[in-house]
N, C-alpha and C positions, 0 to 999 in steps of 0.2 A: 758373804760376798754380795756385792751391789748388784741389783737386778737392773737390766737394761730394757727400757721400753721403747717400742717403735710407735709413733703417734702420727696418724693422718689427720688433717684439719686442725693442726696445732695453732695456726695463726688466727682462727676464728674465735667466736665468743666463748663457747664452751671449751674449745680446744686450748685456748690461751690460758684459761683459768685451770684446766686440767694439768697443763705443762707445769705451771707454778706449783700446783699441789704435789705433783710427782717429784719435782726437784726439792721441795721442802720436806718431803717424806723420805728423801735419801735415794731415790731412783736416778739412774742415768737415763738421759732422754735423747733419742734420735728422731728428729721430726722431718716428715716428707713435706717438701714445699714445691709449689709450682714456680717456674722461672719468672713469673710476673707477680708473685705473692707480695703483698704489703707486709713487711717484717717489723712494723712498729711494735707489735705486741711481744716481740722477742728481744726488744732492746734491753741490755743489761743482764740477760739470762746465760747461764753456763750450759749450753746444750749443743748437740751436733745436728746439723741440717744436711739433707740430701735432696737433690733436685729430681723431680718426676711428677707423674700424675697418677690418678687411680687406675688408669688403664695401660700404664707403662708395662712392657713385656718383661722388664728386668726387675721388677719390684722385689722378687725373692732374693735377688743379689743385694739390694739395698738393705733388706731386713737381717742380713747376716750378722751375727754377734748380739742379737736381741733375743730375750727369752719370752717376752710378752708383747702383745699388740693392743693398742686402743684405736680402733677404726671409728674415728669421729667424723671424718670428712663426709660431706654431702652437698649436693647442689640444691639451693633453695630458690625457687621461683614460683610465682603464682600467675604469671602471664601465659596466655594461650600459646604464645610463640616460644615458650620455654620447654614445651612438651618433649622434644627429641633429647635436649641436654639433660633433663630430669632422668629419663630412662638410661641413657648412656652412662652417666655418672653414678647414679644411685643404685641401679640394678646391676648393670654389666660391670660397673667399677667395683662394687662390693664383691661380685663373684670373683673378679680378678685378684682383689686384695686377699681374700680369704684363701684362694688357690695359692697365691704367692707365700702366704703364712704357712700353709701346709708344707710346701717345698722347702721353706727356710727352716723348718723345725721349730716354729713358734710353739711354746708349751701351752699358752692360754691366751685367748682373745676376749676382750670386751667390746661388743658391737654396739654403737650408739644408734638405736633406732629412734622412735618418736612415738608420742601418743597419737600422732597423726596416723600411724599404721594400725592402731587399735580401733579408731573411729569413736563415735559418740552414741550414747543412748538417747532415745527420743524423749522429748519432754524435759530435758535438762537433768536427767537422773545421772547419778555418779557411777562411773565405769571403773572396773578394776582390770587386772591382768587376764582374767577369765573371759572378758567381753572381747568379741571380735565382729566388727561390722563386715558385711559382704563387700567384696572388692568393688562392685558396681555401686555400692552406697556411699563410698568414700568420695568426698567432694574434691574434685580437681586432680590433676596429674601429679602434683607434689605428694599428696597423701597416697595415691595409688602406687607411686614409685617407691615410697618408703615401705609400704606393705609388701610389695614384691621383693624389695631388697631384704627385708627381714625373712622372707621365705628362703632366700639364698643362704642366709645364716643357718636356718633350720635344716636345709639340705646338707650343709657342711657338717653339722652336728651329727646327722644321721649316718655320715660316712666316717665319723670317728673324731672329728675335731672338737677340742674343748673350747666352747664359745658360751659366754654369758651375754644376754641381751638386756640393754637398759633402754627405758623409754622415757626420756625427759619431758616434762610438761612445758611451761613457759618460763624460761629463766630471766632474772632480773639482776643487774649489778654492773660492775665495771668491765672495761675492755670490749664493749660492744661496738666493734670497729665499723661494722657495715652501714648502718645498724640493723638489727633485726626488726621485724614489725612492731614488737613491743617497745624496742628502743626508740623507733620512729614515733611512736605515741608519746613517749616521754619528751622527746625533742620538740615535737609540735606543741606540746603542752607548755614547755619552757618558752617557746617562741610566740606563744599566744595565738597559734594558728588552729585551734581546736574549738570553734564556737558551739559545737553540738557533738553528740555521740550516739552510737547505735546501742540498743538494748541487747546485750550479750554478756557472757561470763567466760572465765578462764581459770585454770589452775596455775598458780604462780609459785616459784621457788627461787631462792637465792642461788645464783649461778655457781658460787663457791661451794654450796651444798651438792650441786649437781656434780661438780668435779670430785668432791669426796666420795660421792656415791659410786663413781666409776671405779675408784681405787678399792672401795669396800666390795664392789662386785667382783673385782679380780681376786680379792682375798676370800670372800665368804659366799659368793653367788654359786648357785647350782648350774651345772652344764645344761644348756638348752632352755633355761628358765628366762622369763622376762620379768623386769622389775621396773615399775613406774617410779621415776624420780620426780616427785612433786611435794607440795606442801599445802597451800591454802587455796580454796575455791572462792573467788571474789567475782562480783559483777564489775563490768567495766566502769560503772559509776563509782563503786567502792574504791577501785584503784585510783581513779581521778580524784576523789575526795582525799585519799591519803597523799597524793602528790600536792594538793592544795595546802594541806596542814604542813607539809615539809617545806614548801617554797613560799608560802604566803601569797600565792597567786590564786585568782578566783577559778574555781572549777566550773566547767560548762554545765548549764542547768537545763538545756533543751535537748530533747531526743530527736533523732531523724528517723522517720518511717523507712522500713528496709526497701521499699520500692524505689526510693529517691536514689541511694547510692547504687542500687542494682541498675537503674536506668542509665546512670552516669557511666558506670563501668561498662555496660554493654555498648554504649556510644564510643567510649574510649577504645575499646579493644577491636570492634567490628567496623567502625566507621572512620575514626581518626587515625588509628594505626596504619591501616592500608594506605592512607593518604600521606603518610611519612611524619605524622605528628607523634610526639612523645605522650604516651598514655600516663595517667596519674593514678587511676583506681583500677586494681586488678579484679576482674569479675569473680574469680574463684575465691578471692579474699573476702569479698562481700558475702558470697554464698556461704562460706564457712561460719560467719557470724550470725547466721540465721538460727543456729542452735547453740546454747551454752555448752562449753567443752569442759565438763567437770570430771575430776578423777580422784580415785582413792589410792594413796601412796603407803598405806599401812603395812603392806607386805614388805617393802623396801625398809621401812622403819624397824619392823620386827625382825626380819632375817638378816638384814645388812647392818643395821644401826645407822641408817640415813639420817643426818642432822635435819632439824627443822628450825632453822634460824628465823629470827624476826624479819618479816618482809619489809618493815619500816626501815630497818638498817640497810637492806638491800636496795630500796628505793633512794635513800639518802645517798648512798655510795654511787648509784647510777647517775643521779642528778649532779653530784659533784664531778664525776668523770666526764659527763657530757659537757658541762660548763667549762671544763679545763681543756677539752679536746675537740669541740665543735663550736662554730660561731653561733652565738645566741643573739637573735636581734633584740633591740632595746637595751635597757640597763640591767637586764637579768643575768 
């Protein structure tokens, strides 16, 4: 019998790739969409959509007829002004979604957390699922909200719900509609708007592997466990060099000392924003880059069978998608 999955956040980057993977794997999909959602990532897909948001009081009614839930949706923002929206959507919203799932009789849930909730080890050391930074050590309200949202999932597990937690690192690939901060780096690279870079590092993974990781977590994950969905740790410079090889565009060679973007970001958020100007550089985003964010995904590879696809292919597909779906200045 076909399993019906309820998906939140299905129009976003990870969610849209997950929906495609679910459909390709034979699942029926019912996706929660907000009334103002951009549905371009759903074009040509055979799925059911229902209107609402994470804090809708009738979510349990919308979930009726579904056996499993993928709670992917989250509000992402690094601006100081995003604080209230972050906690309302990510923490209270997650609590509401999981409560609705219990009322609707959902058999198993995969909750999409983030390595942001785990935090980082000092000195660029590699962290795994056993590491946990203190709440006050997490940089910015986004990371703090994701940590608190993950605690909501753990509380629900303690009350008897069957929930598996996945913590994606930094996904790369097609359908990055917003785009994400990493997608924005690729776009700015293609537009030749990146003359320099900061010295930092991240763990990257093909977004389609992240999607498969969700389905594998549903099938093989242990209740209450967290699984880092990642692949390769790279410096930002190494990522930019890969982009240069793919596109034949020159990679930036100059580094920017951290104090410079920190100063720009502080001026943006605390001086220009109150004057009605549109800020360009989020302070929390710059603060996050002060330490490399490296992770070990071997648990997910070992226990779930998480794919580890070539990042070059993911970058090639991301470049192709951005060129087809976003205006790129010059003849690139």
